[in-house]
N, C-alpha and C positions, 0 to 999 in steps of 0.2 A: 579369365583368370581364375585359379583353384586358388583357394584361402582358406585360413578356418576363420571358426565366429566371431573371435577377435578383432583380427585383422577387417572381416565384413563388418562389423560393428563401426570400428574408426572410419573406416570410408566412408560407411554411409552417413554418418556424423560430421564430417567433413563438407559431404555433397551437399548437405542440408546447411551450410555456412556457418556449422561450430566451430570455432577458435576460441573457445574456454570451455574447461568443465572442471565444478567442481565437487570434492569429493573425498574417501579415506578408504584405504584398503584392505581390505582380508581374504579369506579363504578362498572364498567364493568367487572373487574378481580378479585371481591373481594374474590368470588368464590373461584379461583385459587388460592390466597393470603392464603385463611385458607388453604388449603391442603399444601402447600409451607410452613407453619407454624407446621403444623403436621409431614410435611418430611424433616423438615433442617439437619438431621444427614445425607441425601441421595442429597439432591440438597445445593448447597451453593447460596444463592440469593445477590447479589451485587446490593444495595441501592445509584441510581446516582442522580445528582442534575435535571437533565433534560433527557427527554427522548432521547433525540438527542445525550447525552452522553452515555446512554445504550445502541446504536446501534455501535457509533463506539469502545466501550468496547468490544463487541461481537465480531467487528471487527480486533481490538488487539489481541484480543482472537487467533482469528482463523489462522488471518498471522503470529503468532509467535508459535503457536504451530502444524498448518495445520489440523487440526482439526475444527469443523461446531461450531459455534459461535453462541448462541443465545440469543435474548434481548424480554422485555415483556414489554406490555403499553396497557392501557385500552384507553376506543375509542375516537371518536371526533377526541380533538386536541393532545390528547396521542398517537395515532395513527399515524397522519400527522407529529408530530413531529419525527417520525420514518425515516422518508422518508428520507431525504438528507443522513442520515447513508446506508440506504436501498441502496439509487443509489451510492453513496460510492464502497460498495461493489460491486454492479452493475459492472461498472465499469471496477475495478480492477479482475474481477474472485473469488470474496472472498466465501467459503463457511460461508451462514450462515441462521438460521433459525430466523426468527420475528413472533413473539405470538401477536394476539391484539384482546382485546374482544371487542365486541361489544353489543348491545341493542338487548333485546329478540327478536325472532325472530316475533312475533306479532306485532311490532314495527318497522321493517322494512321498510324503505321506506315511515315513516309518519315525516318526517323530527323533530325526536325526539330528548329531551337532549341527548348531545353528541355523536349524531349520525351522522356517515360518510361512506361512500362508499368506504372502504380502498382498498378494492381488485381491484376499477376498478380507482382507485389513483395510485397505485402500479402498477397495468398491465406491462407497458413500462419497469419497472428498478427489475423486478423480471426474473429469468427463469421458474417460477410458480407461482400462489398462488389460496387458498384453500377458500370458506367459507364452514365449515361445519354446515350443518342445523342441523341432526341428531346423536345424541351420538352415536350410533352404528357404525358411519362413523369414531369416533376421532380417535384412536386408528392404524388403520391402513394411516387414513389422516398424522399422525406424523408419520408414519415408510415411507409413501412415499416423504413425503417432506425430510426427510434425504438423501434418495435416491438420491433425484433429484438434491439437492446441490452439493451434494459431487463426482456426476457423470460426466461423458463428460468433459467441459468447466466448474468449478465449480461458483458460483453463489448463489444469496440470492433467500429463498422461504419465502410465507406468508402464516400463517394460521390465519383466523378471526372465532373466535367461537362466536357466542352470548350468553348473562351470561345463560338462560334456558338451552342451551344446555349445559353449564360446572352443573348446579345441576340435569339436568336429569339422569336417571341411566340405567346401562344395566350388561350384563356380560362382564367381561373384560379377556382375555384370553394371555397369556404372547407367544410372538412368536422368543424374541431373535434380536438381534443387526443385522443390517442389514449391509450386506456386498455386497462392490460398487467393484466385479471383471471384468473389461474392457479388451477386446482386440481390438485391430486393426488390420486389414488385409493388411497386407502391403506387396505387391508383391517380390518375388524375380527378377523378373525385373526392378521393379524400385529400388530396393537397387542398381543394377547391374549398372543402368541407372545415378545414385545421383553419385556414387562412380565414374564411368568412366568420368562426369562432374569433378568433384573431381579434379583427377588424371593427368585429362590432361589441367587443371587451371595452371596460371603463376602466376596469383595475384589475391590467392583465399582471401574471408574474409566472418568472420563470424560476422553475429549481430543477439545475442538476446535475449529473454524478461522473462515477468514473470512465460511465461510457463514450461522454465527450472527450476525458483524455485519450483513451484505449483510440478510439478512430482518427486523435487529432484533428478535433472539429473544433477548435479555440475561436479560430477568425470567422468560421460561418453565424457562428453562435454570437457572438461580436455583430456581426454584420445585423443577425433579425434583431436582437435588442435596440440597437440603434434606427434600425431602418422601420418599424413599428411602435419603438420608444417604451419597449417592455422594460423592467428593473428584472434584479436575476438573484440568486444567491446559490452557493456551491454547497455540496457535499465534503466531507474527508477526502474523497477520492479524488475530487476534482480541480483540489489546489491549483493554483497560477494559470488554468486555461482560461480564465479573464481577471486580468487582475484588478487587485481590491480596490484598489485605489480610481477605477472608475468608477463616474461618475453615477452608471446606472447599478452597477455592483451593493448589494450590501453584504458580503462577505457570506461566511459560514451560517447555514441552517441547523435546526435541531435542537437539541438538546443544551448544547453548547453552543449554540451561533448567538449571532446580535438579533440581541430583542426585537429591531427595527423587520429584521428577515422576517423574524416568525410571527410578528404583528400581520406584514405584509401579508404573506398567506394565510391568516386566518381572515384576513379581510376581503382576500383577490374575491372577483366574480368568475375570474378565467384561470384557472394554475395547469402551467404548461411540463407535465416534468419531463425531461430528456436523458436518455443512461444513467435513472438512477432505477432502485429499486423498493423505496418507501419504507426503509427498515424502521426499526423501531426507538430508533436513535434519532430519528428524524418524525416520523410518524409517532410519536410518544405517547397517543392518545386518538386508537384510528376512530373512536368513534365520536371526535369533536375537531379533528384535520379538514382545512378548509370547507368549515362546515355550507359557508354560502358559495363557492366557487364549482363551476362547472371543470372536469377534470379530463385531460388530454395526456396521456401515457405514451412518449415514444421509446421502446426499448428491443434490442436485438432477441431477447429470451422472450418468446413470446408464454414460457410459461412465467415471468413476472406479471403478467400482464392480468389486474385483478384479482391477485394474488393479497395484499396486505390491505389495499382501499380498492373500492368499488371506483371504477374511472367510466366518465362519458362515454369517451369518443379515444380510438387507442390506434397505434401503427406497429409494425411490427419491421424495426429496420436499425440497422446501424446509424445512429448519431449523425454521421459528414454524409454519409446518404441524402438521410434525410432532410438535413438543413440547405445541402445544396439544394435541392427539388423544393424547397417550398421557398426560397427566400423570391423568385419570380411572382410568383401567387401573394405576397406580401404585400400589403398597401404603405404607404408614409404615413402616419400617425402620431401623435401629441397626445399625452396625457398630463397636459399641464397641474390640472386640479390631484390627480391620486400623486404623481411624482412630490408636490408640495407637503401631501400628506405625509410622506413617507420621509421627506427630507424631516418637517417637525417629529415624526416618531426618532432619528436618526439625533436629532440635536438634545429630546427631553428622555429618550428612555433610554439608549446603550449605554451599554457599562464603561465607563472610562477609568482604568487605575490610574492611580497619583503615585509619581514618580519621588523616589530619594535616594540620592547619589550614595549617598552612606552604608545604602545594603545593598544588597541584589535582591529587586523586587523579579517575579517571572518573565511581566511583559519589558520591562528595562532589560532583561538578560537577551531576550529574543531578537530586541530592538537591536541591542552591540552587536548580535551575531551577524545583524544584517550590514549593519554600517560597516564593521571592521571586515569584512568577505566580499568577495566579488560579486557580482549581479547572476552570474550562472553557479554561485556556489550550490552543489545539491547536499537537501537535509534530508536525514535518516533518523527516525527515532523509534523508540522502543513505546511500551501501553504503559500509562498510567496518569496522572497530573499534566508532568511535561510532555507530553504527547499533545493532549487538547491544549495546554500554553501556545505550545509550538502549529497548533493549526489554526488558533487563533493570533498569533502575532506574527506570523514567519517570514514573509516580506517577499514570498516569493513570485515573479511575476509572468514565468511560462509554466509548461507543463512539464512532468517528466523532473522535477526538482525537489516534491517532498514526498517522501518514503516511506508507509507506516503501513502498519495492520489495522487494517477499520475493520472487516466483518469478522473475523476470528479476536481481534485483541489480544496478539502476541507480545507477553512478554518474552524482553531477551532477544524480540526480533532484529532491532537496530543495527549491533554491532554485524552482523554477517551480511546485511542488507546494503550497509556500508563499504563493507570491502567487494562485494560486487559491483557497487557504483564507481569504485575507486579502480578498482581491474576495468571496469568497461570506459573508465575516462580518466586515464594518467595524470592528466595534465589540469584536471580542475580540481577545486577547493571540494573536500567533501567535509559535510560536520555531523557528528553522531550527536542528537539529542540524547539524552535519558535520563532515569532518576536511579537512587540507590539501588530502590528494590531491583530492576528491572536491569540492572547491568550487572547484580547478581549473579542472575539466570544464564548469562552467555559472557562473561567477561574474560573466559579460557581465547577467546578467540583474539584476545591482544597479542599472543603470539604469533596466529598468523600474520597480523599486520606487520610486528614485527620481521618476520622472516623473508616476507616480500618488500618490506623497505615503503609500504603503505601508509600515504603520511595526511592519517584519517585524522583528525580531530576531535576529540568525544567532550563532550560537556556537560559534565552530571549534575544533574538539579539536585544536590544532595540538604535532602532534609530530615532525615535518618529516621524514617517511620515510614510506610506503604501507604501515601496520601491521599491515593483516590479512594481506596479502601476505606480509610480513617477519615476522610470527609464525610462519606456516606454514614460511618458509623455517629459523627457528632451532627446532623440532621435527623437522621432514622432510630437510632439507635441509644440514644441520651448519653450520646459522649462514652459508651461501653467500648474502650479502646482493646476488642479482644486479639490478638495478636497482631498488630498493626504497628509495633514500638520490637522490630529484632533486637534492640540492645547491642547493634554491630559495631566492631571498633575497627572497621577498617580505615587503614592510612592508604587514599589513594594516591599518594605521592612515592610512599617505599612499594606498593604495588608495581608502579610504573614503571619504575626502576627494574624492580626483581625481574619482571618482564623484559628488560629492553627498551622501555619505552621511557618517555618524558614527560613530568609531572608538573602541576602548576597549583597552586592553592587560591582560590579569589572570594573575599569577603564582601567587596563594595565592587563597583562598577568599573573605578580606577583598574584597579588592579584585575579585573575579568579585560578589559581593554586591552590592556598590557600584556597580560597573556596569551589572548586572541593571536595579538601582531607576534610575539615569540614563534607561537603555534604555527602561524607559516613557514616560518622560515625553516622547521623542519625536516630532515629528511625521510623521518617516518612518526611512526603514530604518538600523540602525545593525549593525555589525559588532562581537564582542568575541574576540579574541585570545587563546584559554585555552592557557598554555603547560603540555603532559603530558608527561611521560619516554618515551623512545621505545619503550623495555623495557616499558609497561605491557602487562598483558596479557588478554583476553577471558578469563575464569576463572567456570563449569568449560566444558571441550571435551570434545567425544566425537568424537574424529575419524572421518575420514570411512571408513566401513565399519566400524566398531568399534563396542561394546557398552559399555553405562552400568559394564556389571561390571570394567571398566578402571581403574575407579576404587578396586579393592581390590587391583591389579595397580602392578606399577614406572611404570607410566603415568601412576599418580595423582596425579603432581604436575600436573598440567596440568589434573585437576578441583579440586583443593585449592590452598588458600592455603598459600604458600610462607615 
């Protein structure tokens, strides 16, 4: 059947299983939006307040579902407004297809109105990008983009389509959904070697990351942990893959991880890294990271092997395939002395914040959110102190329930991500945890939630400062608070009302609990302004370039309660 480029684009997206797209119209994509109008029964378009919100929403949709998120923007500033969202997805290995319009092919390279070379701009932050010059290439380009976005280490792909291509016509032949079936060649020798290293270790430890969540390998990982009695810790990207209350789980690792987890890494004789990349937030000092351990690194991306940390042995594979294949080779083993030592560290060294019901301490706020919302609640965060507290005290027990920007650390990520998750799961509770600094970045997306009657609950940890930067200024810059007190007078209750949402204010836990109960009865978005002290600290903390051994030094005040 002969169709124009815009119709082919819609057909190709539907062919790939797309039912939702997040975007913002403009001149270069008018043909596409006309096709979306005609196909509104096939693809649900969500109009965001800003293109960055569309990118973050597509990201949140992908993180919460495991499917490819799709966003759409016009040329020029529309396209460049997607860049931060694309980079966020790239750093965290999130499958996304970003579609941009461009000026007509005859106008490219002439500094035309709203012309920008978005393919060049996004080249470092995409797995691949395409510029479609001929309508005959469009359908297969879409198919290839979805294949690339989902295959190997997932990530974003950009398709740039000049306006005249969306108007041109050609024959369209349906081909069906792209199926990604990948195999990883792990030899029996590799499996025996890894299993033997685990069997001979007296102090083994597992450190795992987002690769476990992406491949849905939590149950296999837990099976390995229990069979060989190997304790573990996770990165921020793997929250919920193994419940933190499991006896072999030490919680989060790294700069703001548990002291016991970081001490266990430093004193292990075998460190097994699965689906993680030894980032500087985990290996804060690469020269002194796990100094006495042999290191096994399992990762889907060969480029990550020996990039940050030299390893003893490596396997290139997705986490699920590796764990499924290694389990039969793993011997039953017990490490009583090692676990006893770890439990002693847990009891003596792990940070335990103190409760006070008359105010709102961050750990109590997060605990209250957990207690007052269903177990399947999805948490989306922005970036700052609130993100780190949320990672420490989130209370999530299942994967894809904690959505946050890990690698790029994008302030303003949370509300868009919450929109994407709420669209994906209209029957589930979605809570957006943010700080007053991050919230100001993209608070305009409240209007999107109002327009679509999305019952997103936003909990603002309002300390009236840029808390994370201020904490660093306290620690390393002699309390010289340069531009971390914005002196804003935002009234979040009035703000919510102005947008057509509902707002509550809470200054203690009882008020927060009541606000959360009321919020869950709302059929639209709710803001809860939670007053917290500006001197609340994220603890424990290992400074950049430091080691966990600082806990035993004069710097220990930053790792232990005051």
